[in-house]
N, C-alpha and C positions, 0 to 999 in steps of 0.2 A: 570518520566525520560525516555528522549530520549536518543537514544544509536547511534553512529556512528560507523561504520564498515569499517576495512583495509581491502579490500579485492581486489580480481578484479571489473573493472567497465569498461564501453564503454569508450571509447576515446572522442566520443562527442555523449552525453547524450540527449535520447529523450525526448520529452515532459513527464512529469511523470503523467500528466492529461488524456494522450491518454488510449481510452477503451481498455485493454487486454496488457498495455505493462509491470505490474510488473508481470505478469506469464512469460511473453515470457524471460523476462530478467532472473527471476530467475529459471526456466527449465534449461537454457541454462549455467547455473554456473555461473552468475554476481547477485549482489547485486541489489535491484531496488530503486527509490525515494520512502519516501511517499508522496502522491500526494497533501494530506492535508496539511502539512508542506510546502510544496514548493507552492503551489498555494494560500495558506491563510495567510502565514505567512514569503513567502519567505525564509525559512530556508531549508537546507541541511541536509538530514536524511536520511542513508541507510540503509534496512532492509532485512530480507530473508522472508519476508510475505507478501502475497498478498490475497486479497479478493476473495471469491469465485462467490460471484455475478458480479461487475466490472471488476475483473482481476488486477487492481490495487494496486502497493504496498502501505501498509500501517505501522505505529509503530504499535507494539503490547503492549495494556495496555493505550495508548495516544488516536489514532485514530483509535481504531480497537481491536476486541478480539474474543476468540475463544470459540466458543459451540458446543458440541457435533463432536471435531476433524473438525469443518468449521471454516474457517476466515472470517469475516465480518468487513468492515469499518463504522465508525457511520455514513456516510450519507445513504449507504446502506440497514443499521441495522435502522434506521430514515424511510427511504420511507416503511420497509416490515411492521412497527407499524402502519405505517400513513393507509398504505392498508389493515390493519387486522381490523381496527373501522369502 
């Protein structure tokens, strides 16, 4: 299930796929866009979660999850799993 938030947003939205933009937006009190929704599906989804690895926003439960108080998007999670093999 994807949730959209009604909250503060930047007037001109930066590219959600830019490395580190999710953390920057969220720590400044704004919602970030899920970079996977925006890039792969051209969908506008706002979130208050960002990946600890790439620091881009992700929708929790759809394009990332939390484990041991650390959020990881599905792309970074897959990269970590590939490196472990």
